N, C-alpha and C positions, 0 to 999 in steps of 0.2 A: 441923310445918307442911307442908301439902300443896302440891305444885307446881301451878301453873296449866297448862292445856294448852299455852299458848305457851312457858312455861319448859321444860316437858318436851320440846317439839319443838326448842327451842334447844339443850338438852343433847344430844339425839340427833344434831342437825346437827354440833355441835362434836365429839362422839365420832367421827362419820364423818370429819370433817376431820382429826382427830388420827390416826386409823388410816391415812388416805391419806398423811399426812406421814411417819408411821413406816415405811410401806412404801417410800416414796421414799428415806428414810435408809438402810434395809437394802439397797436396790439400789445406792446410791452407795457404801456401805461395801464391797459385793462388788466393784464396779468398781475401787475403790481397791486392794483386796487383789489383784485380777488384775493390775493394773499393777505392783504391787510384786513379785508372783511372776514375771511375765514378765521383769522387769529384774534378777532375783536380788538386789534391793535388801535383802532380808531375810537375806542370807547375810553372815557376817562375813568380812572380808578378812584373810588371814594376815599377821601383822606381821613 
């Protein structure tokens, strides 16, 4: 079944939105890692 021009444009729009959200997630994950690294929260404390 062939997509209508409208359907194709909607898929393209949604793909762009998804890519933007994924880029936002990557930035937030990096910010989270930086906070953890700065606080040494990823280091185990000797018992």
